[in-house]
N, C-alpha and C positions, 0 to 999 in steps of 0.2 A: 452329365450329356449321357450320361447309361439313363435318368429321365427316361431322357429325349427318346433316347434310341429305344426305351418297353414302352413312349406314346406318353405319357406327364411334360403334362401340358404348364407344368412349373419349372420340371427342366428345358422344358424349350424356349422357355423363357431364357437361363442360365446358360443357354448359348446367343443366345441372343445377346445380349448383354454382354456374350466375350467376345464373339468377332462380329458383328455388326459392323461395327465400326470397321476394318476393312473392305465385309462385302461390298458397301456401302462406300468405301473408298475405290476397288475396283471400277464399278458401275457408273463413278462420274471420269475418271479418268479414263472411259474407253467416250465416253455421253457429253461428260462437259456441259450437263445439265441434268441440278441440285432436281430438280422434280421428276424429269424421267431416272431419276438411280435413284434417287428411297423405293419409287417402284419397280423397280426389278428389285433391291434391294427390302422389299415383301413375298414378293413369288419366291426371292431365295429359301425361304423359309419354311415359306408351305411347301413348298417343290419338296424340304429336308421331311417335315413335317407329313404330307403325307405322304413317306418313299414311307415310312415307318409304322405308319396304319399298313402297308401292302408288306412286305416285306415278313418272311413266315423262314428262319430255319439259313438264315444266311450266314454271314458276315455280320457281328455285327456293326454299326455304323460306325458308332464312338470309335474301333480304329483306323478311321477315316475322312473322321468326321471334316480338318483339316480344310486337307486337297479335296475332296468332293465339292464342297461351297466355295470354291474359289474357284472348281472346277462348273460348277452352277450358276455364279460370280457373271464368267465373263461370256456365257453361254446362251442367259437370259440379255446380258449388256448388246451383244455385237447385232444376237437380232433386232433387239428394238432401234439399237443403231440403225438396221439395215430398213428396217420400216419407213420408220421419218426421215424428218432430211436430213445430214449427216450432218454433225456440229466441227462446229473447231476445234483441237483437240485441245489439250492445255497442254502447253510445254511441259519437256521434258525439266526443266532446275523446280519449275514451280505440285512436280510430281515427289521430291525428296522427301524419306520419312525426317516426319521430326518426333511425330512422337511414340510412343508406345499401348501397346496391351495395354487394357484394368491388371488381365496378371500376369506375370512373368515368368509362369510354371509353361503358356503356352506354348510347343515346340512351335510356334510362327513365328516367338522371340527373335531363339537364332538363326531360325536362318533364311529371316529380313534383315541382319545386318553379314548374313555371306551374300548374299542379292545384293547390298547396298556397294558393300567390299567388292564383287564382279563387275558390277558394273559399271564403278566405276575407273576399272581395271583397262577397259572395253577401249578399241574406238574411235570413235564419231560414230564412223562409216556402221562397225559391228550393234551398234548403244539401239539407232537408229533403226538396221534391218528388224529388231527386235522386239522393237518399239509396234515398227505395224504393222507381223509378225504379227504378235499378242494384244494390243489395242487397237486394229484397227481386221483385223481380220482377213486379213490383202495371204492371197497365197505366190507361191512361189514364182513363174511368167508375169505379175502386177509389180511386188516385189522389185526385181530384176529391170522393168518397164522404169520406175524410176529411179533407181540410182542406177542407168543405163551398163549393168552385170549381166556376162552370162546366168541363162539357171543353176549349172553345176557350180558357181562363183556366190550364187547365192548360199542355196545349200550350204557349199564349203566355211563364211563367213556366218551361217547362221551358227556349224557345228560346231565347231572353232567362240564359238561365243558360251557355249552350251554347256560345254565340254566342262567348266571350275565347280558349275550349279552340281553336275554326279555323281564331282568325290565325294568321298562317304571323310578323310582322311585318312583314313587304313592304304596303307602303303597294295595296291589297286595295281592290274598291270595294262596299258596304259592302249593297251587292241582294246580291252573289257569297257574300259572308260567315250571309246571313240563311238564306238560299236554304239552304248547307249546315248549315249549323244547324238547320235545320224536321226538311232533310230526316233526320238527325243524328237530330234530338227525340222522331219517328218511328219510327226503327229501334227506338230503347232505350223505347219508348212498347205496342212491337209494335203501330202503328200502320197496319203497310204491311202489303200486301198479298203473299201470299207470295210469289208469284213473282217478286215486287220486289228482295222479300227474298231471299231461297235467288239472286240475284240482285248483291249484292253481296256478300253471302259466298263467294263462289266467284271473285267475285274477288279472294280470296286467295292462291293457285293460280293461276289463272290464268297462261294463254301473257302477254296481252297485258293487264294492269290497268288497267282508269280507276284516273288517278288521284285524282280528285276520289270514287271510292268507296273505296278507302282510308281519304281522309284524314273522308272523312264515318262513318266508323270506326272509324281514329285514335280523334276527337275524341268517340263513345261512349263507349268504353274507358279511354280516358283517369281516366275519372273516376275506376275501379281505384285509383287510383294514390295517390287520398287513403283509402295503409292501409298498416296497422303492420307490417315485416315479422316473416316469425317465423322458427327458423333449428325445420328439419323434423331429426326425430329420425331414426338411424341404419338404424332399421323402416325406411322410406319407401325409402334407397337401394336398400336390401335387397327388399327388394318389385318396383320399376321393377327391379333387374338376371337377376332371379330369371325375372323377362317375356319378357326384350328376347331374353334369349338363346337360339340357334338351336340348336335341336332335335338328339338326339344323334344318329348316322346309324342308320342299318342299319344 
C-alpha cells in the first residue's frame, strides 16, 4: 500500500488484489447489477491512483486507505444508481458476510466482525433505516416518509444504531459516544451543512487530521462492511491497468 501511495503501479495492483472484493461488494449491494458494479469498482481504483499522482505534502493515503476506498465506493455507486434506472436491491439476508479478505492482517477483518455483531443486535426497523440511508442514499425526510416516523425519530433511531460502532472498547464517556454517533448519523443522512461535510471529508488526506473526524467517517462507512465480497472479473483490472499506464513518450 505504501508503494501505491507513492505512485507505484505494482503497489496499486497489491491494493486492488486486497480490497477489490470489498469495493465490488459495496457497489453490488447498492446497484444490484454486477456489470455496473464492476464499472464502479474500476472507477474507484482509478480515482485512488489519480489521487496519489496529485497529492503532494499531504498525509500518506495509506493511513486511511480502507476508509477512503469505502467512501469512494459508496459515492460512485450511488451516483451510478441515480444516473440510471434504480435496481431492486438485494435483500439483507443476501448480504450477510460469509467470506474473509485474503489477508487476515487487514484492519477490515475485525471491523467487519464488529459490524456483523452490531447489525444482528439492532431492531428490524433500525437495520432497515441504516440500509435506506447507506445503501440507497436516502435522507432523513425520505426515510421518515417510508417509516411513518418524524424526522427527529429517524435521527434518534440511526444514532442509536451507530453508537455501538463508535466505541473503541475503552471506557469512553457516554456523552462522547453519543456526540460522535450523532455527528456520524447527520453525515450519513446528508444533514450536515456543506462546509461541515467538506471539513470532515478533507481530514482523510489533510496534514493534521482530526481524530474525531476520522472516527465519524469510519463509523459511517463501517456499515458498508455488511456486504458479501464478490470477486471481480479480470476485465476490471485490465481497464484499471490501461487507464493508469503512463502516456507514451513522444
